[in-house]
Structure formats: C-alpha cells, structure tokens
TORZADO-972995 format. One record per residue (C-alpha): residue number from 1; residue in three letters; x, y, z. Coordinates in pm, whole numbers, padded with zeros to 5 digits. Layout:
N
+-----+------+--------+--------+--------+
!  nr ! rest !     c1 !     c2 !     c3 !
+-----+------+--------+--------+--------+
! NUM !  ALA !      X !      Y !      Z !
...
+-----+------+--------+--------+--------+
This chain:
357
+-----+------+--------+--------+--------+
!  nr ! rest !     c1 !     c2 !     c3 !
+-----+------+--------+--------+--------+
!   1 !  MET !  07918 !  07325 !  09503 !
!   2 !  SER !  07692 !  07069 !  09338 !
!   3 !  PRO !  07808 !  06918 !  09008 !
!   4 !  MET !  07744 !  07147 !  08717 !
!   5 !  PRO !  07851 !  07051 !  08363 !
!   6 !  ILE !  07998 !  07305 !  08126 !
!   7 !  GLU !  07717 !  07456 !  07921 !
!   8 !  ARG !  07925 !  07705 !  07730 !
!   9 !  SER !  08017 !  07670 !  07366 !
!  10 !  LEU !  08199 !  07895 !  07124 !
!  11 !  GLN !  07988 !  08087 !  06875 !
!  12 !  PRO !  08071 !  08318 !  06585 !
!  13 !  PRO !  08067 !  08682 !  06699 !
!  14 !  PRO !  07781 !  08914 !  06610 !
!  15 !  ALA !  07859 !  09222 !  06404 !
!  16 !  ARG !  07740 !  09440 !  06693 !
!  17 !  ILE !  07699 !  09339 !  07055 !
!  18 !  VAL !  07382 !  09552 !  07087 !
!  19 !  GLU !  07108 !  09536 !  06827 !
!  20 !  ASP !  06789 !  09742 !  06867 !
!  21 !  GLY !  06877 !  09807 !  07231 !
!  22 !  ALA !  06917 !  09436 !  07319 !
!  23 !  THR !  07254 !  09300 !  07430 !
!  24 !  GLN !  07360 !  08964 !  07285 !
!  25 !  PHE !  07515 !  08727 !  07539 !
!  26 !  GLY !  07747 !  08431 !  07485 !
!  27 !  THR !  08105 !  08317 !  07433 !
!  28 !  PHE !  08252 !  08405 !  07095 !
!  29 !  ASP !  08556 !  08279 !  06904 !
!  30 !  ALA !  08667 !  08602 !  06734 !
!  31 !  PRO !  08666 !  08979 !  06788 !
!  32 !  ILE !  08332 !  09160 !  06784 !
!  33 !  PRO !  08355 !  09432 !  06516 !
!  34 !  ALA !  08146 !  09680 !  06721 !
!  35 !  VAL !  08130 !  09658 !  07101 !
!  36 !  ASN !  07857 !  09922 !  07114 !
!  37 !  LEU !  07749 !  09860 !  07472 !
!  38 !  ILE !  07673 !  10232 !  07502 !
!  39 !  ASP !  07364 !  10164 !  07285 !
!  40 !  ALA !  07208 !  09930 !  07543 !
!  41 !  GLN !  06937 !  10043 !  07785 !
!  42 !  PRO !  07046 !  09850 !  08096 !
!  43 !  PHE !  06842 !  10024 !  08364 !
!  44 !  ALA !  06480 !  10021 !  08478 !
!  45 !  LEU !  06420 !  10361 !  08320 !
!  46 !  PRO !  06560 !  10469 !  07982 !
!  47 !  LEU !  06860 !  10699 !  08023 !
!  48 !  PRO !  07009 !  10946 !  07776 !
!  49 !  ARG !  07342 !  10854 !  07622 !
!  50 !  GLY !  07543 !  11083 !  07851 !
!  51 !  LEU !  07411 !  10919 !  08167 !
!  52 !  ARG !  07466 !  10571 !  08023 !
!  53 !  TRP !  07827 !  10670 !  07948 !
!  54 !  ALA !  07868 !  10782 !  08309 !
!  55 !  ARG !  07768 !  10433 !  08431 !
!  56 !  LEU !  07967 !  10234 !  08172 !
!  57 !  LYS !  08297 !  10105 !  08314 !
!  58 !  GLU !  08568 !  10070 !  08048 !
!  59 !  TRP !  08932 !  09965 !  08050 !
!  60 !  GLN !  09215 !  09794 !  07871 !
!  61 !  ALA !  09469 !  09597 !  08073 !
!  62 !  PHE !  09769 !  09387 !  07971 !
!  63 !  GLN !  09968 !  09151 !  08192 !
!  64 !  PHE !  10299 !  09036 !  08048 !
!  65 !  GLY !  10633 !  08891 !  08149 !
!  66 !  ASP !  10844 !  08579 !  08181 !
!  67 !  GLU !  10996 !  08369 !  08459 !
!  68 !  ARG !  11187 !  08673 !  08597 !
!  69 !  VAL !  10966 !  08983 !  08573 !
!  70 !  PHE !  10597 !  09067 !  08538 !
!  71 !  PHE !  10413 !  09386 !  08437 !
!  72 !  ASN !  10048 !  09479 !  08476 !
!  73 !  VAL !  09960 !  09785 !  08267 !
!  74 !  ALA !  09610 !  09934 !  08273 !
!  75 !  LEU !  09411 !  10235 !  08159 !
!  76 !  PHE !  09100 !  10208 !  08378 !
!  77 !  ASN !  08794 !  10432 !  08362 !
!  78 !  ALA !  08509 !  10376 !  08607 !
!  79 !  LYS !  08402 !  10740 !  08538 !
!  80 !  THR !  08396 !  10838 !  08906 !
!  81 !  LEU !  08745 !  10687 !  08934 !
!  82 !  ALA !  08996 !  10672 !  08649 !
!  83 !  LEU !  09355 !  10550 !  08663 !
!  84 !  ALA !  09669 !  10513 !  08457 !
!  85 !  GLN !  09860 !  10235 !  08629 !
!  86 !  VAL !  10171 !  10021 !  08586 !
!  87 !  LYS !  10274 !  09753 !  08833 !
!  88 !  ALA !  10614 !  09590 !  08784 !
!  89 !  TYR !  10719 !  09287 !  08989 !
!  90 !  ASP !  11069 !  09143 !  09004 !
!  91 !  ARG !  11011 !  08779 !  09098 !
!  92 !  ARG !  11375 !  08715 !  09193 !
!  93 !  ALA !  11397 !  09009 !  09433 !
!  94 !  LYS !  11028 !  08991 !  09532 !
!  95 !  ARG !  11011 !  09367 !  09481 !
!  96 !  LYS !  10718 !  09563 !  09334 !
!  97 !  HIS !  10723 !  09906 !  09170 !
!  98 !  LEU !  10400 !  10104 !  09125 !
!  99 !  PHE !  10330 !  10393 !  08890 !
! 100 !  GLU !  09980 !  10536 !  08931 !
! 101 !  ARG !  09802 !  10854 !  08833 !
! 102 !  LYS !  09442 !  10937 !  08921 !
! 103 !  LEU !  09270 !  11096 !  08623 !
! 104 !  ALA !  08957 !  11282 !  08525 !
! 105 !  PRO !  08718 !  11047 !  08340 !
! 106 !  TRP !  08743 !  11251 !  08019 !
! 107 !  ALA !  09121 !  11192 !  08014 !
! 108 !  LEU !  09067 !  10837 !  07883 !
! 109 !  ARG !  08878 !  10732 !  07573 !
! 110 !  ALA !  08825 !  10358 !  07536 !
! 111 !  PRO !  08793 !  10205 !  07189 !
! 112 !  THR !  08485 !  10016 !  07073 !
! 113 !  GLN !  08677 !  09737 !  06893 !
! 114 !  VAL !  09017 !  09566 !  06895 !
! 115 !  LEU !  09065 !  09507 !  06523 !
! 116 !  ASP !  09253 !  09835 !  06480 !
! 117 !  SER !  09226 !  10079 !  06770 !
! 118 !  ARG !  09432 !  10288 !  07010 !
! 119 !  MET !  09400 !  10387 !  07372 !
! 120 !  ALA !  09656 !  10621 !  07527 !
! 121 !  TRP !  09732 !  10865 !  07805 !
! 122 !  THR !  10001 !  11131 !  07834 !
! 123 !  GLY !  10065 !  11330 !  08151 !
! 124 !  ARG !  10183 !  11688 !  08184 !
! 125 !  ASP !  10534 !  11564 !  08262 !
! 126 !  GLY !  10543 !  11355 !  07945 !
! 127 !  ALA !  10461 !  11025 !  08114 !
! 128 !  THR !  10303 !  10809 !  07846 !
! 129 !  ILE !  10116 !  10479 !  07819 !
! 130 !  ARG !  10006 !  10373 !  07471 !
! 131 !  PHE !  09815 !  10068 !  07346 !
! 132 !  HIS !  09769 !  09982 !  06979 !
! 133 !  THR !  09542 !  09681 !  06949 !
! 134 !  HIS !  09573 !  09578 !  06585 !
! 135 !  MET !  09434 !  09226 !  06570 !
! 136 !  ASP !  09352 !  09265 !  06201 !
! 137 !  ALA !  09729 !  09269 !  06152 !
! 138 !  GLY !  09798 !  09004 !  06417 !
! 139 !  ARG !  09959 !  09215 !  06686 !
! 140 !  ILE !  09916 !  09427 !  06998 !
! 141 !  GLU !  10170 !  09698 !  07085 !
! 142 !  VAL !  10227 !  09836 !  07436 !
! 143 !  GLU !  10457 !  10137 !  07483 !
! 144 !  LEU !  10571 !  10284 !  07815 !
! 145 !  ASP !  10768 !  10602 !  07884 !
! 146 !  LEU !  10742 !  10685 !  08253 !
! 147 !  PRO !  10976 !  10922 !  08440 !
! 148 !  GLY !  11111 !  10820 !  08776 !
! 149 !  SER !  10957 !  10938 !  09100 !
! 150 !  ARG !  10992 !  10879 !  09471 !
! 151 !  ASP !  10761 !  10578 !  09442 !
! 152 !  CYS !  10873 !  10428 !  09110 !
! 153 !  PRO !  11194 !  10421 !  08904 !
! 154 !  PRO !  11187 !  10514 !  08533 !
! 155 !  ILE !  11016 !  10261 !  08307 !
! 156 !  GLU !  11068 !  10276 !  07932 !
! 157 !  GLY !  11025 !  10042 !  07637 !
! 158 !  ALA !  10785 !  09867 !  07405 !
! 159 !  VAL !  10659 !  09514 !  07356 !
! 160 !  THR !  10460 !  09343 !  07082 !
! 161 !  ALA !  10220 !  09053 !  07135 !
! 162 !  TRP !  10163 !  08829 !  06833 !
! 163 !  THR !  09796 !  08736 !  06808 !
! 164 !  ALA !  09747 !  08569 !  06469 !
! 165 !  ASP !  09808 !  08211 !  06586 !
! 166 !  ALA !  09614 !  08233 !  06914 !
! 167 !  GLU !  09246 !  08181 !  06984 !
! 168 !  PRO !  09073 !  08456 !  07183 !
! 169 !  GLN !  08791 !  08420 !  07431 !
! 170 !  VAL !  08529 !  08694 !  07388 !
! 171 !  VAL !  08248 !  08688 !  07641 !
! 172 !  SER !  07928 !  08884 !  07688 !
! 173 !  ILE !  07793 !  08807 !  08035 !
! 174 !  PRO !  07453 !  08913 !  08173 !
! 175 !  PHE !  07413 !  09056 !  08521 !
! 176 !  ALA !  07088 !  09065 !  08718 !
! 177 !  PRO !  06829 !  09259 !  08515 !
! 178 !  SER !  06680 !  09583 !  08642 !
! 179 !  THR !  06350 !  09481 !  08484 !
! 180 !  GLY !  06230 !  09221 !  08235 !
! 181 !  ALA !  06488 !  09035 !  08027 !
! 182 !  PRO !  06856 !  09088 !  08119 !
! 183 !  THR !  07016 !  09376 !  07931 !
! 184 !  ARG !  07282 !  09475 !  08185 !
! 185 !  GLY !  07617 !  09301 !  08158 !
! 186 !  MET !  07979 !  09314 !  08055 !
! 187 !  VAL !  08186 !  09233 !  07747 !
! 188 !  SER !  08548 !  09119 !  07766 !
! 189 !  HIS !  08801 !  09017 !  07502 !
! 190 !  LYS !  09079 !  08803 !  07650 !
! 191 !  GLY !  09373 !  08616 !  07501 !
! 192 !  CYS !  09721 !  08479 !  07571 !
! 193 !  PHE !  09991 !  08555 !  07317 !
! 194 !  GLY !  10363 !  08522 !  07257 !
! 195 !  LEU !  10561 !  08836 !  07332 !
! 196 !  SER !  10873 !  09011 !  07205 !
! 197 !  GLY !  11040 !  09342 !  07287 !
! 198 !  ALA !  11217 !  09499 !  07583 !
! 199 !  ILE !  11138 !  09713 !  07888 !
! 200 !  GLU !  11399 !  09901 !  08091 !
! 201 !  LEU !  11317 !  09914 !  08460 !
! 202 !  ASP !  11534 !  10078 !  08726 !
! 203 !  GLY !  11838 !  10071 !  08495 !
! 204 !  GLU !  11799 !  09702 !  08402 !
! 205 !  ARG !  11685 !  09597 !  08055 !
! 206 !  PHE !  11444 !  09303 !  08032 !
! 207 !  GLU !  11432 !  09131 !  07693 !
! 208 !  PHE !  11127 !  08922 !  07606 !
! 209 !  THR !  11121 !  08637 !  07354 !
! 210 !  ARG !  10821 !  08463 !  07205 !
! 211 !  GLU !  10947 !  08126 !  07333 !
! 212 !  ARG !  10949 !  08224 !  07702 !
! 213 !  ALA !  10735 !  08538 !  07744 !
! 214 !  PHE !  10358 !  08581 !  07730 !
! 215 !  LEU !  10098 !  08859 !  07731 !
! 216 !  LEU !  09743 !  08834 !  07865 !
! 217 !  MET !  09492 !  09092 !  07748 !
! 218 !  ASP !  09160 !  09222 !  07880 !
! 219 !  ASP !  08961 !  09469 !  07676 !
! 220 !  HIS !  08659 !  09533 !  07894 !
! 221 !  LYS !  08328 !  09721 !  07912 !
! 222 !  GLY !  08046 !  09671 !  08157 !
! 223 !  TYR !  07738 !  09812 !  08324 !
! 224 !  TYR !  07839 !  09690 !  08666 !
! 225 !  PRO !  07622 !  09721 !  08976 !
! 226 !  TYR !  07680 !  10020 !  09203 !
! 227 !  VAL !  07913 !  09792 !  09402 !
! 228 !  MET !  08155 !  09618 !  09165 !
! 229 !  ARG !  08274 !  09288 !  09309 !
! 230 !  TRP !  08479 !  08995 !  09177 !
! 231 !  ASP !  08746 !  08740 !  09264 !
! 232 !  TRP !  09017 !  08678 !  09005 !
! 233 !  VAL !  09333 !  08471 !  08962 !
! 234 !  THR !  09531 !  08485 !  08639 !
! 235 !  GLY !  09880 !  08396 !  08527 !
! 236 !  GLY !  10093 !  08181 !  08308 !
! 237 !  GLY !  10432 !  08054 !  08208 !
! 238 !  VAL !  10595 !  07765 !  08026 !
! 239 !  ASP !  10520 !  07405 !  08128 !
! 240 !  GLU !  10756 !  07105 !  08143 !
! 241 !  ARG !  10692 !  07034 !  07774 !
! 242 !  GLY !  10787 !  07386 !  07670 !
! 243 !  ARG !  10429 !  07494 !  07597 !
! 244 !  LYS !  10315 !  07848 !  07670 !
! 245 !  ILE !  10031 !  07842 !  07925 !
! 246 !  GLY !  09796 !  08122 !  08023 !
! 247 !  PHE !  09481 !  08101 !  08234 !
! 248 !  ASN !  09197 !  08320 !  08359 !
! 249 !  LEU !  08982 !  08223 !  08659 !
! 250 !  THR !  08708 !  08464 !  08768 !
! 251 !  ARG !  08400 !  08464 !  08987 !
! 252 !  ASN !  08188 !  08771 !  08909 !
! 253 !  ALA !  07826 !  08887 !  08907 !
! 254 !  SER !  07714 !  08659 !  08622 !
! 255 !  LEU !  07342 !  08583 !  08625 !
! 256 !  ASP !  07409 !  08222 !  08513 !
! 257 !  PRO !  07775 !  08120 !  08570 !
! 258 !  ALA !  07736 !  07777 !  08407 !
! 259 !  ARG !  07637 !  07934 !  08075 !
! 260 !  TYR !  07818 !  08267 !  08109 !
! 261 !  ASN !  08164 !  08290 !  08263 !
! 262 !  GLU !  08515 !  08387 !  08153 !
! 263 !  ASN !  08717 !  08091 !  08283 !
! 264 !  CYS !  08963 !  07936 !  08043 !
! 265 !  VAL !  09316 !  07815 !  07979 !
! 266 !  TRP !  09534 !  07861 !  07671 !
! 267 !  VAL !  09801 !  07612 !  07565 !
! 268 !  ASP !  10027 !  07747 !  07290 !
! 269 !  GLY !  09741 !  07975 !  07191 !
! 270 !  LYS !  09470 !  07708 !  07181 !
! 271 !  LEU !  09169 !  07797 !  07394 !
! 272 !  HIS !  09005 !  07552 !  07636 !
! 273 !  LEU !  08690 !  07660 !  07822 !
! 274 !  LEU !  08658 !  07593 !  08195 !
! 275 !  PRO !  08352 !  07575 !  08425 !
! 276 !  PRO !  08247 !  07818 !  08701 !
! 277 !  ILE !  08480 !  07834 !  09000 !
! 278 !  GLU !  08476 !  07915 !  09369 !
! 279 !  LEU !  08764 !  08088 !  09547 !
! 280 !  GLN !  08855 !  08057 !  09914 !
! 281 !  ARG !  09122 !  08249 !  10103 !
! 282 !  MET !  09325 !  08043 !  10350 !
! 283 !  ALA !  09436 !  08339 !  10563 !
! 284 !  GLU !  09552 !  08112 !  10846 !
! 285 !  ARG !  09834 !  07977 !  10630 !
! 286 !  SER !  10171 !  08148 !  10604 !
! 287 !  PRO !  10223 !  08245 !  10332 !
! 288 !  GLU !  09852 !  08290 !  10262 !
! 289 !  VAL !  09700 !  08065 !  09994 !
! 290 !  TRP !  09392 !  08125 !  09779 !
! 291 !  THR !  09235 !  07804 !  09650 !
! 292 !  VAL !  09041 !  07791 !  09323 !
! 293 !  ARG !  08817 !  07490 !  09259 !
! 294 !  ASP !  08517 !  07387 !  09048 !
! 295 !  ALA !  08246 !  07126 !  09096 !
! 296 !  GLU !  08377 !  06886 !  08828 !
! 297 !  GLY !  08740 !  06858 !  08936 !
! 298 !  LYS !  08870 !  07037 !  08625 !
! 299 !  VAL !  09020 !  07330 !  08819 !
! 300 !  ALA !  09248 !  07264 !  09116 !
! 301 !  VAL !  09476 !  07566 !  09148 !
! 302 !  ASP !  09639 !  07715 !  09457 !
! 303 !  PHE !  09768 !  08073 !  09448 !
! 304 !  GLU !  10039 !  08145 !  09708 !
! 305 !  ILE !  10095 !  08510 !  09791 !
! 306 !  GLU !  10452 !  08636 !  09763 !
! 307 !  LEU !  10380 !  09010 !  09785 !
! 308 !  ASP !  10049 !  09167 !  09884 !
! 309 !  GLY !  09894 !  09491 !  09762 !
! 310 !  TYR !  09610 !  09707 !  09891 !
! 311 !  VAL !  09419 !  10015 !  09777 !
! 312 !  ARG !  09190 !  10189 !  10024 !
! 313 !  VAL !  08976 !  10483 !  09908 !
! 314 !  ASN !  08685 !  10618 !  10110 !
! 315 !  ALA !  08540 !  10925 !  09941 !
! 316 !  LEU !  08193 !  11065 !  09906 !
! 317 !  ILE !  08130 !  10925 !  09557 !
! 318 !  ALA !  08364 !  10624 !  09558 !
! 319 !  GLU !  08492 !  10363 !  09798 !
! 320 !  SER !  08757 !  10107 !  09711 !
! 321 !  ARG !  08860 !  09806 !  09917 !
! 322 !  TYR !  09095 !  09646 !  09669 !
! 323 !  ARG !  09349 !  09371 !  09730 !
! 324 !  GLY !  09583 !  09269 !  09448 !
! 325 !  PRO !  09864 !  09031 !  09549 !
! 326 !  PHE !  10138 !  08879 !  09332 !
! 327 !  GLY !  10255 !  08522 !  09378 !
! 328 !  SER !  10301 !  08178 !  09232 !
! 329 !  VAL !  10055 !  07905 !  09145 !
! 330 !  ARG !  10050 !  07527 !  09163 !
! 331 !  GLY !  09800 !  07262 !  09072 !
! 332 !  THR !  09623 !  07138 !  08760 !
! 333 !  LEU !  09379 !  07247 !  08492 !
! 334 !  GLU !  09193 !  06996 !  08276 !
! 335 !  LEU !  09181 !  07066 !  07903 !
! 336 !  SER !  08882 !  06998 !  07679 !
! 337 !  ASP !  09047 !  06674 !  07559 !
! 338 !  GLY !  09088 !  06549 !  07918 !
! 339 !  GLU !  09461 !  06621 !  07954 !
! 340 !  GLN !  09564 !  06752 !  08295 !
! 341 !  ILE !  09829 !  07023 !  08272 !
! 342 !  ARG !  10038 !  07131 !  08568 !
! 343 !  VAL !  10092 !  07500 !  08647 !
! 344 !  ASP !  10339 !  07450 !  08933 !
! 345 !  GLY !  10572 !  07746 !  08981 !
! 346 !  MET !  10407 !  07968 !  08719 !
! 347 !  PHE !  10349 !  08333 !  08796 !
! 348 !  GLY !  10011 !  08452 !  08917 !
! 349 !  MET !  09834 !  08769 !  09018 !
! 350 !  ALA !  09499 !  08791 !  09191 !
! 351 !  GLU !  09232 !  09040 !  09290 !
! 352 !  ASP !  08979 !  09069 !  09567 !
! 353 !  PHE !  08799 !  09357 !  09398 !
! 354 !  HIS !  08546 !  09580 !  09573 !
! 355 !  LEU !  08461 !  09921 !  09429 !
! 356 !  ARG !  08157 !  10132 !  09510 !
! 357 !  CYS !  08110 !  10404 !  09250 !
+-----+------+--------+--------+--------+
C-alpha cells in the first residue's frame, strides 16, 4: 500500500443519520439519537419501505471476557438469514462451545438507537438472549439463559458493561453508490468498556471484574451489497501497565477507506483512531497467522489461530462461506499521541466473512 495519512476526525453526531433521504457519513464521538437508515433510498430505483427493510442488515453483537474465557453473543438479522448465536471459548482448555438457532427474520427486531433500547429473543424451549443498551444511564446489560443440548452445555448469567467513562466510535461509512451521490452504506456504534457480572458455563462460574474484564460492542445497520464481504480482527485485554485495551481492525466495502473506516484502539476507554488496514493470511505457517498492517506503520498486529471455526451454507437464496477463528494477538498499535502499545498475548477473534443474500 502507498502511504496514506489519516483523514478521519471526530465530529458531533447528527440528530438523525438520514435527513430528507440523504445519509450523513463520518465518524462521530457520541451516540446518534436516531439511526433511521430505513429512511434512506440506497438503490437506483426508489423502493417502498417494506422492500428497503428486506435489504437492510441489522444486528447487535457483544464480545466480552477476560484472560481465561471469552464470549461472543449476537442477534443477527440479514433478513434472508437470521441467527441467535453464542460462542464461548475457554482459553485455558482451548475448547469452544456454540449455541445457535436459525430464525425467521420477523423473530428479531433491532432498535434504532442505543440510548435506551432493548433487543431480545426467546425460543420455544425458554432459551433467552436479552440486550438492554442503556447508554443514557451509562450501562449495557447482557443476559443469557440457554438450556443445554448435545452441542452446547447450559449457559446462564448476566453481565453489565459500564459505558459512562469510555469514548465510543460511531461510524457511518458509504459504499459504492447505485447512482449519483453515495447513499448506500452502514452505521456502526462500537466501544470498549469495563465489565462486571458472572456467567455459568458447563457447571463452572466465571466472575468478571471491571479491572480485568472488558466488553466490545457493535450495534450495526447496513445496506450491504448482495455479496457481503469483510475481513476483521478484534480483541483486547490488559497491558503491562494495567490498562484495559480493546481494538477493532476491519477492511470492508468502504468507498473511501482513508476518510471512512472503523479502525481504532481504546486505552482505558480513551479512543484513538487508526488508518485503513490490509490483512493477509499466512496459511503456510503452523499455527496459521493473519497479519494486519497499514501504510504508515501504526498497525503491526499478528493474529495467531488457536481454534478455527467455519460455517458453510449453500441454499437457493443464501450462501455463506464464513470463517471465524479464535486466537491470540501480538504486535503494536500506535496511539494518536505517538505511543506504541503492545498487545502481546491478548485475546483475539477474527472473521473472513462472505455472505450472499
């Protein structure tokens, strides 16, 4: 990659992400009161609201844990494919548990703001996943009550992320326009927060404390292309100085990655923006390593796979070629003040995401 300076800057959020049919793009420093992406007209021909809803991908996902255990909890609605999913990874035993239910798209209703909203799913057997995103009150609550099955032991408990002292990154990113000025894109609210609470997994109780545990959030909506594609590495932990670190590194379909991307690192809740990245998979190594670099030398992170994960779906209306490994990271990230922080040994998860729907 040729050198490309960071062109992003934090802006105050608009009251509504869509005004008079036009989507506002940028990187914002606080929640958007109304993420009304459904009001955009992102296609070459105007579509009625129902058809726009059918093309709008929406989800909430939370990754949380500490040096021992990691959970990825998601309610994901791509309309042709909807999922309630919990992945739990025991780092010491290198063992993963997966709870997953395929759902009808009307089974999930995504909120349009994170100031005080809920998203939840309950199955016929009582299996429950609940999110209460209450950033007006400085917290996010995640509740799990999942019965055991052949594929996954029982999972039960609740955690609270404390958001008041942490800076979010809220991005609105344009994709290639269907016609004229870009109106198609995605909106994501991300953050890294201290965590407390407890989850019981397979008869063992995991207690989380704000000093050692973290939660990463992704509240997400987007008019993605027919083939959704991205590379992603995220993770976190506590560095040698006792600071809580979280990072997000993504290469997606952004029309202008220098101005519009979602790469960042948090240090004890303080946000530092990062430039666009490239990701390469070193499949010839054992264990396999994914390298993440940028043109300026600010991002030099290696993700080493500990446990791989695959989802293969080939149906008439949807095809998924998804790879989502867990592992550890090493390397450095440069903060906005020039400090280089080390992420050696911190937990990471990654995605090679391909979904046609």
